C-alpha positions as a Markdown table, in Angstrom:
| # | Residue | x | y | z |
|---|---|---|---|---|
| 1 | Unk | -13.3 | -9.4 | -6.5 |
| 2 | Unk | -10.4 | -9.5 | -8.9 |
| 3 | Unk | -9.4 | -9.5 | -12.5 |
| 4 | Unk | -6.9 | -12.0 | -13.8 |
| 5 | Unk | -3.7 | -10.8 | -15.5 |
| 6 | Unk | -4.8 | -12.7 | -18.6 |
| 7 | Unk | -8.0 | -10.7 | -18.8 |
| 8 | Unk | -6.2 | -7.4 | -18.2 |
| 9 | Unk | -4.0 | -8.3 | -21.1 |
| 10 | Unk | -7.0 | -9.0 | -23.3 |
| 11 | Unk | -8.5 | -5.6 | -22.3 |
| 12 | Unk | -5.2 | -3.9 | -23.1 |
| 13 | Unk | -5.1 | -5.3 | -26.6 |
| 14 | Unk | -8.7 | -4.6 | -27.3 |
| 15 | Unk | -8.8 | -1.0 | -25.9 |
| 16 | Unk | -5.4 | 0.2 | -27.0 |
| 17 | Unk | -6.5 | 1.6 | -30.3 |
| 18 | Unk | -9.3 | 3.6 | -28.6 |
| 19 | Unk | -7.5 | 5.1 | -25.6 |
| 20 | Unk | -4.3 | 6.5 | -27.2 |
| 21 | Unk | -5.0 | 10.1 | -26.4 |
| 22 | Unk | -5.8 | 11.8 | -23.0 |
| 23 | Unk | -8.9 | 13.4 | -24.6 |
| 24 | Unk | -10.2 | 9.9 | -25.6 |
| 25 | Unk | -9.5 | 8.4 | -22.2 |
| 26 | Unk | -11.4 | 11.2 | -20.3 |
| 27 | Unk | -14.2 | 11.2 | -22.8 |
| 28 | Unk | -15.0 | 7.5 | -22.5 |
| 29 | Unk | -14.6 | 7.4 | -18.7 |
| 30 | Unk | -16.9 | 10.4 | -18.3 |
| 31 | Unk | -19.5 | 8.8 | -20.6 |
| 32 | Unk | -19.3 | 5.6 | -18.4 |
| 33 | Unk | -19.1 | 7.1 | -14.9 |
| 34 | Unk | -20.1 | 10.7 | -15.2 |
| 35 | Unk | -18.8 | 13.1 | -12.6 |
| 36 | Unk | -17.6 | 10.2 | -10.5 |
| 37 | Unk | -14.6 | 9.9 | -12.8 |
| 38 | Unk | -12.9 | 12.5 | -10.6 |
| 39 | Unk | -12.4 | 9.9 | -7.8 |
| 40 | Unk | -10.2 | 7.7 | -10.0 |
| 41 | Unk | -6.5 | 8.0 | -9.2 |
| 42 | Unk | -5.2 | 8.1 | -12.8 |
| 43 | Unk | -2.3 | 9.7 | -14.5 |
| 44 | Unk | -4.0 | 10.6 | -17.8 |
| 45 | Unk | -0.8 | 11.2 | -19.9 |
| 46 | Unk | 0.8 | 7.8 | -19.2 |
| 47 | Unk | 1.9 | 5.6 | -22.1 |
| 48 | Unk | -1.1 | 3.5 | -23.2 |
| 49 | Unk | 0.4 | 0.2 | -22.2 |
| 50 | Unk | 0.7 | 1.5 | -18.6 |
| 51 | Unk | -2.5 | 3.6 | -18.5 |
| 52 | Unk | -4.9 | 0.8 | -19.5 |
| 53 | Unk | -3.8 | -1.7 | -16.8 |
| 54 | Unk | -3.8 | 1.1 | -14.2 |
| 55 | Unk | -7.2 | 2.2 | -15.3 |
| 56 | Unk | -8.5 | -1.4 | -15.0 |
| 57 | Unk | -7.2 | -1.6 | -11.5 |
| 58 | Unk | -8.9 | 1.7 | -10.6 |
| 59 | Unk | -12.2 | 0.6 | -12.0 |
| 60 | Unk | -12.1 | -2.7 | -10.1 |
| 61 | Unk | -11.4 | -0.7 | -7.0 |
| 62 | Unk | -14.3 | 1.7 | -7.8 |
| 63 | Unk | -16.7 | -1.2 | -7.9 |
| 64 | Unk | -20.3 | -0.9 | -9.3 |
| 65 | Unk | -21.8 | 2.2 | -10.7 |
| 66 | Unk | -25.2 | 0.7 | -9.9 |
| 67 | Unk | -26.3 | -2.7 | -8.4 |
| 68 | Unk | -25.0 | -5.5 | -10.7 |
| 69 | Unk | -23.1 | -3.2 | -13.1 |
| 70 | Unk | -19.3 | -3.0 | -12.5 |
| 71 | Unk | -17.8 | 0.2 | -13.6 |
| 72 | Unk | -15.3 | -1.7 | -15.9 |
| 73 | Unk | -18.2 | -3.2 | -17.7 |
| 74 | Unk | -19.8 | 0.2 | -18.1 |
| 75 | Unk | -16.7 | 1.5 | -19.8 |
| 76 | Unk | -16.6 | -1.5 | -22.1 |
| 77 | Unk | -20.2 | -1.0 | -23.1 |
| 78 | Unk | -19.6 | 2.7 | -23.9 |
| 79 | Unk | -16.7 | 1.8 | -26.1 |
| 80 | Unk | -18.7 | -0.9 | -27.8 |
| 81 | Unk | -21.1 | 1.7 | -29.1 |
| 82 | Unk | -18.3 | 3.3 | -31.2 |
| 83 | Unk | -16.7 | 0.2 | -32.8 |
| 84 | Unk | -17.5 | -2.2 | -35.7 |
| 85 | Unk | -19.4 | -5.5 | -35.5 |
| 86 | Unk | -16.2 | -7.6 | -35.2 |
| 87 | Unk | -14.9 | -5.7 | -32.3 |
| 88 | Unk | -18.3 | -5.6 | -30.7 |
| 89 | Unk | -18.3 | -9.4 | -30.6 |
| 90 | Unk | -14.9 | -9.4 | -28.9 |
| 91 | Unk | -16.1 | -6.9 | -26.4 |
| 92 | Unk | -19.2 | -9.1 | -25.7 |
| 93 | Unk | -16.9 | -12.1 | -24.9 |
| 94 | Unk | -14.8 | -9.8 | -22.7 |
| 95 | Unk | -17.9 | -8.5 | -20.8 |
| 96 | Unk | -18.9 | -12.1 | -20.0 |
| 97 | Unk | -15.4 | -12.9 | -18.7 |
| 98 | Unk | -15.1 | -9.7 | -16.7 |
| 99 | Unk | -18.6 | -10.2 | -15.1 |
| 100 | Unk | -17.7 | -13.8 | -14.2 |
| 101 | Unk | -14.4 | -12.8 | -12.6 |
| 102 | Unk | -15.8 | -9.8 | -10.7 |
| 103 | Unk | -18.7 | -11.9 | -9.3 |
| 104 | Unk | -16.5 | -14.8 | -8.2 |
| 105 | Unk | -16.4 | -14.8 | -4.3 |
| 106 | Unk | -13.0 | -14.2 | -2.8 |
| 107 | Unk | -13.3 | -17.5 | -0.9 |
| 108 | Unk | -13.1 | -19.3 | -4.3 |
| 109 | Unk | -9.5 | -18.2 | -4.7 |
| 110 | Unk | -6.4 | -19.4 | -2.9 |
| 111 | Unk | -2.9 | -18.1 | -2.6 |
| 112 | Unk | 0.0 | -20.3 | -3.5 |
| 113 | Unk | 3.7 | -19.7 | -3.0 |
| 114 | Unk | 5.5 | -19.3 | -6.4 |
| 115 | Unk | 9.0 | -18.0 | -5.4 |
| 116 | Unk | 11.3 | -17.5 | -2.5 |
| 117 | Unk | 13.8 | -14.7 | -3.1 |
| 118 | Unk | 17.1 | -14.9 | -1.3 |
| 119 | Unk | 19.7 | -12.1 | -1.2 |
| 120 | Unk | 19.4 | -10.3 | 2.1 |
| 121 | Unk | 21.6 | -11.5 | 4.9 |
| 122 | Unk | 19.3 | -10.3 | 7.8 |
| 123 | Unk | 15.7 | -9.6 | 8.7 |
| 124 | Unk | 13.6 | -8.1 | 5.8 |
| 125 | Unk | 11.9 | -5.0 | 7.3 |
| 126 | Unk | 9.9 | -3.6 | 4.4 |
| 127 | Unk | 8.6 | -4.6 | 0.9 |
| 128 | Unk | 6.9 | -2.5 | -1.7 |
| 129 | Unk | 5.7 | -3.1 | -5.3 |
| 130 | Unk | 5.9 | -0.5 | -8.0 |
| 131 | Unk | 2.7 | 0.9 | -9.5 |
| 132 | Unk | 3.4 | -1.1 | -12.7 |
| 133 | Unk | 3.6 | -4.3 | -10.7 |
| 134 | Unk | 6.9 | -5.1 | -12.3 |
| 135 | Unk | 9.5 | -4.1 | -9.6 |
| 136 | Unk | 9.7 | -5.2 | -6.0 |
| 137 | Unk | 11.7 | -3.3 | -3.5 |
| 138 | Unk | 12.9 | -4.8 | -0.2 |
| 139 | Unk | 14.9 | -3.4 | 2.7 |
| 140 | Unk | 16.7 | -5.1 | 5.5 |
| 141 | Unk | 18.7 | -4.9 | 8.7 |
| 142 | Unk | 21.7 | -5.7 | 6.5 |
| 143 | Unk | 21.7 | -2.0 | 5.5 |
| 144 | Unk | 20.8 | -2.6 | 1.9 |
| 145 | Unk | 17.8 | -2.1 | -0.5 |
| 146 | Unk | 17.2 | -4.6 | -3.3 |
| 147 | Unk | 15.2 | -4.1 | -6.5 |
| 148 | Unk | 13.8 | -7.2 | -8.1 |
| 149 | Unk | 12.0 | -8.0 | -11.3 |
| 150 | Unk | 8.8 | -9.3 | -9.6 |
| 151 | Unk | 7.5 | -11.6 | -12.5 |
| 152 | Unk | 10.9 | -13.4 | -12.8 |
| 153 | Unk | 12.4 | -13.0 | -9.4 |
| 154 | Unk | 15.7 | -11.7 | -10.9 |
| 155 | Unk | 17.7 | -9.3 | -8.7 |
| 156 | Unk | 18.1 | -6.0 | -10.6 |
| 157 | Unk | 20.1 | -3.8 | -8.2 |
| 158 | Unk | 21.4 | -3.7 | -4.7 |
| 159 | Unk | 21.3 | -0.1 | -3.4 |
| 160 | Unk | 23.9 | 0.7 | -0.8 |
| 161 | Unk | 24.0 | 4.1 | 0.8 |
| 162 | Unk | 22.5 | 3.8 | 4.3 |
| 163 | Unk | 24.9 | 3.2 | 7.2 |
| 164 | Unk | 22.3 | 1.4 | 9.4 |
| 165 | Unk | 19.3 | -0.9 | 9.0 |
| 166 | Unk | 16.9 | 0.2 | 6.3 |
| 167 | Unk | 13.5 | 0.4 | 8.1 |
| 168 | Unk | 11.2 | 1.3 | 5.2 |
| 169 | Unk | 10.8 | 1.6 | 1.4 |
| 170 | Unk | 8.0 | 3.2 | -0.7 |
| 171 | Unk | 7.5 | 3.9 | -4.4 |
| 172 | Unk | 6.3 | 7.2 | -5.7 |
| 173 | Unk | 2.9 | 7.1 | -7.5 |
| 174 | Unk | 4.6 | 7.4 | -10.9 |
| 175 | Unk | 7.0 | 4.5 | -10.0 |
| 176 | Unk | 10.1 | 6.5 | -10.9 |
| 177 | Unk | 11.3 | 7.2 | -7.4 |
| 178 | Unk | 11.9 | 4.9 | -4.4 |
| 179 | Unk | 12.1 | 6.5 | -0.9 |
| 180 | Unk | 14.0 | 4.7 | 1.9 |
| 181 | Unk | 14.5 | 5.4 | 5.6 |
| 182 | Unk | 17.1 | 4.1 | 8.0 |
| 183 | Unk | 17.7 | 3.8 | 11.7 |
| 184 | Unk | 20.7 | 6.1 | 12.2 |
| 185 | Unk | 22.8 | 8.4 | 10.1 |
| 186 | Unk | 26.0 | 10.2 | 11.2 |
| 187 | Unk | 26.9 | 13.2 | 9.0 |
| 188 | Unk | 24.2 | 12.3 | 6.6 |
| 189 | Unk | 20.5 | 12.1 | 6.2 |
| 190 | Unk | 18.6 | 8.9 | 6.7 |
| 191 | Unk | 15.8 | 9.5 | 4.2 |
| 192 | Unk | 17.0 | 8.8 | 0.6 |
| 193 | Unk | 15.4 | 9.1 | -2.8 |
| 194 | Unk | 16.5 | 6.7 | -5.5 |
| 195 | Unk | 16.0 | 6.6 | -9.3 |
| 196 | Unk | 14.2 | 3.3 | -9.8 |
| 197 | Unk | 15.3 | 2.8 | -13.5 |
| 198 | Unk | 19.0 | 3.2 | -12.8 |
| 199 | Unk | 19.3 | 2.4 | -9.1 |
| 200 | Unk | 21.2 | 5.6 | -8.4 |
| 201 | Unk | 20.8 | 8.0 | -5.5 |
| 202 | Unk | 18.9 | 11.2 | -6.4 |
| 203 | Unk | 18.6 | 13.0 | -3.1 |
| 204 | Unk | 19.1 | 12.8 | 0.6 |
| 205 | Unk | 16.8 | 14.6 | 3.0 |
| 206 | Unk | 17.5 | 16.2 | 6.4 |
| 207 | Unk | 21.3 | 16.0 | 6.3 |
| 208 | Unk | 22.9 | 16.7 | 9.7 |
| 209 | Unk | 25.5 | 15.7 | 12.2 |
| 210 | Unk | 23.3 | 13.0 | 13.7 |
| 211 | Unk | 19.9 | 11.8 | 12.6 |
| 212 | Unk | 18.1 | 9.2 | 14.6 |
| 213 | Unk | 15.6 | 6.6 | 13.5 |
| 214 | Unk | 13.0 | 7.2 | 10.8 |
| 215 | Unk | 10.7 | 4.2 | 11.1 |
| 216 | Unk | 8.6 | 4.6 | 8.0 |
| 217 | Unk | 8.0 | 6.6 | 4.8 |
| 218 | Unk | 5.1 | 6.9 | 2.4 |
| 219 | Unk | 4.2 | 9.2 | -0.5 |
| 220 | Unk | 1.0 | 11.2 | -0.8 |
| 221 | Unk | -1.3 | 10.1 | -3.7 |
| 222 | Unk | -0.3 | 13.2 | -5.8 |
| 223 | Unk | 3.4 | 12.3 | -5.3 |
| 224 | Unk | 4.3 | 15.8 | -4.1 |
| 225 | Unk | 4.8 | 15.0 | -0.3 |
| 226 | Unk | 6.7 | 12.4 | 1.6 |
| 227 | Unk | 5.5 | 11.6 | 5.1 |
| 228 | Unk | 8.0 | 10.1 | 7.6 |
| 229 | Unk | 7.4 | 8.6 | 11.1 |
| 230 | Unk | 10.2 | 9.4 | 13.5 |
| 231 | Unk | 11.7 | 8.4 | 16.8 |
| 232 | Unk | 11.1 | 11.9 | 18.2 |
| 233 | Unk | 7.3 | 11.1 | 18.1 |
| 234 | Unk | 6.7 | 13.3 | 15.1 |
| 235 | Unk | 5.4 | 12.9 | 11.6 |
| 236 | Unk | 7.4 | 15.1 | 9.2 |
| 237 | Unk | 6.0 | 16.1 | 5.8 |
| 238 | Unk | 8.6 | 16.8 | 3.1 |
| 239 | Unk | 8.0 | 18.8 | 0.0 |
| 240 | Unk | 9.7 | 16.8 | -2.7 |
| 241 | Unk | 10.1 | 19.5 | -5.3 |
| 242 | Unk | 12.3 | 21.4 | -2.9 |
| 243 | Unk | 13.5 | 18.7 | -0.6 |
| 244 | Unk | 12.5 | 20.9 | 2.4 |
| 245 | Unk | 10.5 | 20.2 | 5.5 |
| 246 | Unk | 6.9 | 21.3 | 4.9 |
| 247 | Unk | 5.3 | 20.6 | 8.3 |
| 248 | Unk | 5.7 | 18.6 | 11.5 |
| 249 | Unk | 2.7 | 16.8 | 13.1 |
| 250 | Unk | 3.1 | 16.4 | 16.9 |
| 251 | Unk | 0.8 | 14.3 | 19.1 |
| 252 | Unk | 2.4 | 10.9 | 19.7 |
| 253 | Unk | 4.2 | 10.1 | 22.9 |
| 254 | Unk | 7.0 | 8.0 | 21.3 |
| 255 | Unk | 8.2 | 6.5 | 18.0 |
| 256 | Unk | 5.8 | 6.7 | 15.1 |
| 257 | Unk | 6.1 | 3.2 | 13.6 |
| 258 | Unk | 3.7 | 3.5 | 10.6 |
| 259 | Unk | 2.0 | 6.1 | 8.4 |
| 260 | Unk | -0.5 | 5.8 | 5.6 |
| 261 | Unk | -2.4 | 8.3 | 3.4 |
| 262 | Unk | -5.9 | 7.6 | 2.2 |
| 263 | Unk | -6.2 | 7.1 | -1.5 |
| 264 | Unk | -8.1 | 10.4 | -1.9 |
| 265 | Unk | -5.4 | 12.2 | 0.0 |
| 266 | Unk | -7.7 | 13.7 | 2.6 |
| 267 | Unk | -6.3 | 12.0 | 5.7 |
| 268 | Unk | -3.1 | 10.6 | 7.1 |
| 269 | Unk | -3.2 | 7.9 | 9.7 |
| 270 | Unk | -0.3 | 7.1 | 12.1 |
| 271 | Unk | 0.4 | 4.4 | 14.6 |
| 272 | Unk | 3.1 | 4.5 | 17.3 |
| 273 | Unk | 5.1 | 2.9 | 20.1 |
| 274 | Unk | 2.7 | 4.7 | 22.5 |
| 275 | Unk | -0.1 | 2.5 | 21.3 |
| 276 | Unk | -2.0 | 5.4 | 19.8 |
| 277 | Unk | -3.5 | 5.5 | 16.3 |
| 278 | Unk | -4.1 | 9.1 | 15.1 |
| 279 | Unk | -6.1 | 10.4 | 12.2 |
| 280 | Unk | -4.9 | 13.7 | 10.8 |
| 281 | Unk | -5.9 | 16.4 | 8.3 |
| 282 | Unk | -2.3 | 16.5 | 7.3 |
| 283 | Unk | -2.7 | 19.5 | 5.0 |
| 284 | Unk | -3.8 | 21.7 | 7.9 |
| 285 | Unk | -2.0 | 19.8 | 10.7 |
| 286 | Unk | -5.3 | 19.2 | 12.6 |
| 287 | Unk | -5.6 | 16.0 | 14.7 |
| 288 | Unk | -9.0 | 14.7 | 13.9 |
| 289 | Unk | -9.2 | 11.5 | 16.1 |
| 290 | Unk | -7.0 | 9.5 | 18.5 |
| 291 | Unk | -7.9 | 5.8 | 18.6 |
| 292 | Unk | -6.9 | 3.0 | 21.1 |
| 293 | Unk | -6.0 | 5.6 | 23.8 |
| 294 | Unk | -7.5 | 8.6 | 25.5 |
| 295 | Unk | -6.5 | 11.7 | 23.6 |
| 296 | Unk | -4.3 | 13.8 | 25.9 |
| 297 | Unk | -4.3 | 17.5 | 25.2 |
| 298 | Unk | -0.5 | 17.8 | 25.2 |
| 299 | Unk | 2.7 | 15.9 | 24.6 |
| 300 | Unk | 3.2 | 15.4 | 28.4 |
| 301 | Unk | -0.1 | 13.7 | 28.6 |
| 302 | Unk | 0.9 | 11.4 | 25.7 |
| 303 | Unk | 4.1 | 10.5 | 27.4 |
| 304 | Unk | 2.3 | 9.7 | 30.7 |
| 305 | Unk | -0.2 | 7.5 | 28.9 |
| 306 | Unk | 2.6 | 5.7 | 27.1 |
| 307 | Unk | 3.6 | 4.1 | 30.4 |
| 308 | Unk | 0.2 | 2.3 | 30.5 |
| 309 | Unk | 1.4 | -0.8 | 28.7 |
| 310 | Unk | -2.0 | -2.4 | 28.5 |
| 311 | Unk | -2.6 | -1.3 | 24.9 |
| 312 | Unk | 0.9 | -2.2 | 23.8 |
| 313 | Unk | 2.6 | -1.0 | 20.6 |
| 314 | Unk | 1.0 | -0.3 | 17.2 |
| 315 | Unk | 3.4 | -1.6 | 14.6 |
| 316 | Unk | 1.3 | -1.1 | 11.4 |
| 317 | Unk | -1.7 | 0.9 | 10.1 |
| 318 | Unk | -3.4 | 0.8 | 6.8 |
| 319 | Unk | -6.4 | 2.5 | 5.2 |
| 320 | Unk | -8.9 | 0.6 | 3.0 |
| 321 | Unk | -9.1 | 1.9 | -0.7 |
| 322 | Unk | -12.5 | 3.5 | 0.0 |
| 323 | Unk | -11.1 | 5.4 | 3.0 |
| 324 | Unk | -13.7 | 4.0 | 5.3 |
| 325 | Unk | -11.8 | 1.5 | 7.4 |
| 326 | Unk | -8.4 | 1.7 | 9.3 |
| 327 | Unk | -6.7 | -1.5 | 10.2 |
| 328 | Unk | -4.1 | -1.7 | 12.9 |
| 329 | Unk | -1.7 | -4.4 | 14.1 |
| 330 | Unk | 0.3 | -4.4 | 17.2 |
| 331 | Unk | 1.8 | -6.2 | 20.2 |
| 332 | Unk | -0.9 | -6.6 | 22.8 |
| 333 | Unk | -4.1 | -6.7 | 20.9 |
| 334 | Unk | -5.6 | -8.5 | 17.9 |
| 335 | Unk | -5.9 | -6.8 | 14.5 |
| 336 | Unk | -8.4 | -3.9 | 15.0 |
| 337 | Unk | -10.6 | -2.4 | 12.4 |
| 338 | Unk | -11.8 | 1.2 | 12.9 |
| 339 | Unk | -14.3 | 3.5 | 11.2 |
| 340 | Unk | -12.2 | 6.4 | 9.9 |
| 341 | Unk | -15.0 | 9.0 | 10.1 |
| 342 | Unk | -16.1 | 8.3 | 13.7 |
| 343 | Unk | -13.0 | 6.7 | 15.1 |
| 344 | Unk | -15.1 | 3.8 | 16.4 |
| 345 | Unk | -13.9 | 0.2 | 16.7 |
| 346 | Unk | -15.8 | -2.0 | 14.1 |
| 347 | Unk | -14.3 | -5.4 | 14.4 |
| 348 | Unk | -11.3 | -7.4 | 15.8 |
| 349 | Unk | -9.5 | -10.3 | 14.1 |
| 350 | Unk | -8.0 | -12.6 | 16.7 |
| 351 | Unk | -6.4 | -15.6 | 15.0 |
| 352 | Unk | -2.8 | -14.5 | 15.2 |
| 353 | Unk | -1.2 | -16.0 | 18.3 |
| 354 | Unk | 1.4 | -13.2 | 18.8 |
| 355 | Unk | 2.4 | -9.8 | 17.6 |
| 356 | Unk | 1.1 | -8.5 | 14.3 |
| 357 | Unk | 3.9 | -6.6 | 12.5 |
| 358 | Unk | 2.2 | -5.6 | 9.3 |
| 359 | Unk | -1.3 | -5.1 | 7.8 |
| 360 | Unk | -2.3 | -4.2 | 4.3 |
| 361 | Unk | -5.5 | -4.0 | 2.2 |
| 362 | Unk | -5.9 | -5.4 | -1.3 |
| 363 | Unk | -6.3 | -2.8 | -4.0 |
| 364 | Unk | -9.9 | -3.9 | -4.7 |
| 365 | Unk | -10.8 | -3.3 | -1.0 |
| 366 | Unk | -12.0 | -6.9 | -0.4 |
| 367 | Unk | -9.1 | -8.5 | 1.5 |
| 368 | Unk | -6.8 | -7.7 | 4.3 |
| 369 | Unk | -3.4 | -9.4 | 4.7 |
| 370 | Unk | -1.4 | -9.5 | 7.9 |
| 371 | Unk | 2.0 | -10.8 | 9.0 |
| 372 | Unk | 2.8 | -11.8 | 12.5 |
| 373 | Unk | 5.2 | -13.2 | 15.1 |
| 374 | Unk | 3.6 | -16.6 | 14.8 |
| 375 | Unk | 5.4 | -17.3 | 11.5 |
| 376 | Unk | 2.2 | -16.8 | 9.5 |
| 377 | Unk | 0.8 | -14.6 | 6.8 |
| 378 | Unk | -3.0 | -14.5 | 7.0 |
| 379 | Unk | -5.7 | -13.5 | 4.4 |
| 380 | Unk | -9.0 | -12.1 | 5.7 |
| 381 | Unk | -12.3 | -11.0 | 4.4 |
| 382 | Unk | -12.2 | -8.0 | 6.7 |
| 383 | Unk | -15.8 | -7.0 | 5.9 |
| 384 | Unk | -17.1 | -10.2 | 7.5 |
| 385 | Unk | -14.1 | -11.1 | 9.8 |
| 386 | Unk | -13.7 | -14.4 | 8.0 |
| 387 | Unk | -10.1 | -15.9 | 7.9 |
| 388 | Unk | -9.8 | -17.1 | 4.4 |
| 389 | Unk | -6.3 | -18.6 | 4.4 |
| 390 | Unk | -3.1 | -19.0 | 6.5 |
| 391 | Unk | 0.3 | -19.1 | 4.8 |
| 392 | Unk | 3.4 | -20.3 | 6.5 |
| 393 | Unk | 6.9 | -18.9 | 6.9 |
| 394 | Unk | 9.8 | -20.4 | 8.8 |
| 395 | Unk | 10.1 | -17.2 | 10.9 |
| 396 | Unk | 8.1 | -14.2 | 12.0 |
| 397 | Unk | 6.6 | -12.3 | 9.0 |
| 398 | Unk | 7.6 | -8.7 | 9.3 |
| 399 | Unk | 6.2 | -7.0 | 6.2 |
| 400 | Unk | 3.5 | -7.7 | 3.6 |
| 401 | Unk | 2.2 | -5.9 | 0.5 |
| 402 | Unk | -0.2 | -6.5 | -2.4 |
| 403 | Unk | 0.6 | -5.8 | -6.1 |
| 404 | Unk | -1.5 | -3.1 | -7.7 |
| 405 | Unk | -3.6 | -5.7 | -9.6 |
| 406 | Unk | -4.3 | -7.6 | -6.4 |
| 407 | Unk | -3.0 | -10.9 | -8.0 |
| 408 | Unk | 0.3 | -11.1 | -6.1 |
| 409 | Unk | 1.2 | -10.8 | -2.4 |
| 410 | Unk | 4.8 | -10.4 | -1.1 |
| 411 | Unk | 6.0 | -11.1 | 2.4 |
| 412 | Unk | 9.3 | -10.5 | 4.1 |
| 413 | Unk | 10.6 | -12.5 | 7.1 |
| 414 | Unk | 13.0 | -12.5 | 10.0 |
| 415 | Unk | 14.8 | -15.4 | 8.3 |
| 416 | Unk | 15.9 | -12.9 | 5.6 |
| 417 | Unk | 13.8 | -14.5 | 2.8 |
| 418 | Unk | 11.0 | -12.9 | 0.7 |
| 419 | Unk | 8.1 | -15.0 | -0.4 |
| 420 | Unk | 6.0 | -14.3 | -3.5 |
| 421 | Unk | 2.4 | -15.6 | -3.5 |
| 422 | Unk | 0.0 | -15.6 | -6.4 |
| 423 | Unk | -3.7 | -16.0 | -6.4 |
| 424 | Unk | -5.2 | -19.1 | -8.1 |
| 425 | Unk | -8.8 | -20.3 | -8.8 |
| 426 | Unk | -9.3 | -23.1 | -6.2 |
């Protein structure tokens, strides 16, 4: 289920006069969705040209308000009641198009490579796309971060400030800040915050004489907290307003390789070198579930269990947009899908022939993408377990991410290239 960028543009032009003010935006959405409007992750005071595309993406993710009635169509119908006959006819055409696109099975679409971005000189470790869908960030073993114009592939900035490989990049929810993490920093901190518009360094967290690896960073949905996964087996939560450490979550036995917040901000999921997947109430620090391993009662137990190599390493975790499913990829097992509430294994996806380095859900919650050691990027209907498409790289695929509108997929490889894939009606 997806909306084409062409249709999003039509919606923008049609709705722009009616959604200029925050009061109008909330009013129409409450009329369309009722109290369920609260679950939408919207910044109400954004400029209208940013707000409407983001709103469309959120409504597509939200799905149907009742069987057969997409929430996006419900909004269009509410606005239709307040406009003239000429605009009503335009909305009627748009309703037909939106219904057609939302009801088209994912299997009717295919992904095609449209660009290969070259600029890094070593393995590309992390890729992230800004909330606007316009800027791509990439990080590499070559110690740099690059910001690209995603639609054109033009290199905007090369950010140099880390003194070792840059392990992770993540955009803040408002798209203004980029966080990055590195392997080692001497006399400096290895978590840095950058101004996206200018490419300048804003802040460095956790400065010290020697800071060891931070493997991953991600922002909370409200943008106030940054979570980092660290070599000392901890997850650190940073208060961004002050730049100070807010809390430290302990429970893994070794490096924390991946962290992800649920879209509603209720849980944080982590995966580590110890093979464990942990679900946290990060606000209270409570460990809710341990998946893929017994849950030792202390750190010593975690360390002991780590020497059992049968479950391997967890390289990547992701949470579906509805918060119900956790995906994990690792070294010794297939992709595993877990129920987040009960912590039970739901399904395994087995077609990769080696390690799985990265997993990510599409914004509409219908697809899962994975990158692996077998030089492939794979697209799945994770709800059925069907492998929809296999895309080829020349080297192992280390990182993958979807654009906010779900129409673009970006993957980074060991061969230092970044590939941009776009969805087409097959």
